[in-house]
C-alpha positions as CSV (number, residue, x, y, z in Angstrom):
1,M,78.5,25.9,139.2
2,L,77.5,23.0,136.9
3,K,80.2,20.9,138.5
4,R,78.8,21.6,141.9
5,L,75.2,20.8,140.8
6,S,76.4,17.6,139.3
7,I,78.1,16.6,142.5
8,L,75.0,17.5,144.5
9,A,72.9,15.4,142.2
10,V,75.2,12.5,142.6
11,F,75.2,12.9,146.3
12,S,71.4,13.0,146.4
13,A,71.3,9.8,144.5
14,L,73.9,8.3,146.9
15,V,71.8,9.4,149.9
16,L,68.8,7.6,148.5
17,A,70.9,4.5,147.9
18,G,72.4,4.8,151.4
19,C,69.0,4.3,152.9
20,V,69.5,0.6,152.4
21,A,73.2,0.3,153.0
22,S,75.4,1.1,156.0
23,P,78.8,2.8,155.7
24,E,81.6,0.3,155.3
25,P,85.4,0.9,155.4
26,A,87.2,0.8,152.1
27,E,88.7,-2.5,151.0
28,D,91.9,-0.7,149.9
29,D,93.6,2.6,150.5
30,R,93.2,4.2,147.1
31,L,90.7,6.8,148.3
32,Y,92.8,7.4,151.4
33,Q,95.7,8.2,149.1
34,A,93.6,10.4,146.8
35,L,92.5,12.5,149.8
36,G,96.1,13.1,150.7
37,E,96.4,10.6,153.4
38,R,95.9,11.6,157.1
39,E,97.3,15.1,156.6
40,G,95.2,15.8,153.5
41,I,92.1,14.5,155.3
42,E,92.8,16.8,158.3
43,R,93.2,19.8,156.0
44,I,89.9,19.0,154.3
45,V,88.1,18.6,157.6
46,E,89.6,21.7,159.0
47,D,88.6,23.7,156.0
48,M,85.0,22.3,156.1
49,L,84.7,23.2,159.8
50,I,85.8,26.7,159.2
51,R,83.2,27.0,156.5
52,V,80.4,25.6,158.6
53,T,81.1,27.8,161.6
54,D,80.9,30.8,159.3
55,D,77.6,29.6,157.8
56,V,74.6,31.3,159.4
57,R,72.4,28.3,158.4
58,I,74.2,25.8,160.5
59,A,76.8,27.5,162.6
60,H,74.6,27.3,165.7
61,Y,75.0,23.5,165.8
62,F,78.7,23.9,166.3
63,R,78.7,26.5,169.1
64,G,80.2,25.2,172.3
65,I,81.8,22.1,170.6
66,P,85.5,21.8,170.9
67,L,86.3,22.1,167.2
68,G,89.8,20.5,167.6
69,D,88.3,17.4,169.0
70,L,85.6,17.3,166.4
71,R,88.2,17.8,163.7
72,D,90.2,14.8,165.0
73,E,87.1,12.6,165.3
74,L,85.9,13.5,161.8
75,A,89.4,13.0,160.4
76,D,89.5,9.5,162.0
77,Q,86.1,8.7,160.6
78,F,86.9,9.9,157.1
79,C,90.3,8.2,157.2
80,E,88.9,4.8,158.3
81,L,86.1,5.0,155.6
82,A,88.7,5.8,153.0
83,G,90.8,2.8,153.8
84,G,93.5,4.5,155.9
85,P,95.2,3.2,159.0
86,C,92.8,5.0,161.4
87,E,90.1,3.8,163.7
88,Y,87.0,5.9,164.4
89,T,86.1,5.5,168.1
90,G,83.5,8.3,168.4
91,R,79.8,7.9,169.0
92,D,77.6,6.5,166.3
93,M,75.8,9.1,164.2
94,R,72.3,8.5,165.6
95,E,73.5,9.0,169.2
96,A,75.7,12.0,168.3
97,H,72.9,13.8,166.5
98,E,69.7,12.7,168.2
99,D,68.9,15.9,170.0
100,L,69.9,18.3,167.2
101,D,66.7,18.1,165.1
102,L,68.7,18.4,161.9
103,S,66.8,18.9,158.7
104,R,67.8,17.7,155.2
105,A,68.7,21.3,154.4
106,D,71.1,21.4,157.4
107,F,72.7,18.1,156.2
108,N,73.0,19.4,152.6
109,A,74.6,22.6,153.9
110,L,77.3,20.6,155.6
111,V,77.8,18.5,152.4
112,E,78.2,21.7,150.4
113,H,81.0,22.8,152.7
114,L,82.7,19.3,152.5
115,I,82.5,19.5,148.7
116,A,84.0,23.0,148.7
117,A,86.8,21.9,151.0
118,M,87.6,19.0,148.8
119,E,87.6,21.2,145.7
120,R,89.9,23.7,147.5
121,H,92.3,20.9,148.2
122,H,92.2,19.6,144.6
123,V,90.5,16.3,145.3
124,R,89.3,14.9,141.9
125,V,85.5,14.8,141.5
126,P,85.5,10.9,141.2
127,D,87.3,10.7,144.5
128,Q,84.9,13.3,146.1
129,N,82.0,11.1,145.0
130,R,83.7,8.0,146.4
131,L,84.0,9.7,149.8
132,L,80.4,11.0,149.6
133,A,79.2,7.5,148.8
134,K,80.9,6.3,152.0
135,L,79.3,9.0,154.1
136,A,75.8,9.1,152.5
137,P,74.3,6.2,154.5
138,M,74.9,8.2,157.7
139,E,72.3,10.8,156.6
140,R,69.4,8.6,157.8
141,D,70.9,8.6,161.3
142,M,71.5,12.3,161.4
143,V,68.4,13.9,159.9
144,D,65.0,13.9,161.6
């Protein structure tokens, strides 16, 4: 529990820092390797999506969305940000989330599930934080 609170505290700080920075792809592939390359990233994303679709707080946002397509897009995005050989070609975060009226609590619930998925797949906390730091700037485009 303390570990999870520590990660959430770090993530909150990263979100605040992200308000002035935009997400940038990694300069090397160390994070990509730490996440288990493309297959590992796909497993993490799949696990996260299973968790969010079972979460009454946010499951309604995912109804009617082809989860296989979403998994592939998120895996591409995470892969690219982590320095892998992938290219994210999906919509930008503002456009993709503009009509959803997401709250910070909704965003945090998603992050909780991403952290739990990374923990389940034995991603080290420093590597979790590195991925969260890459994703944090997107919060401002997703939350109303």
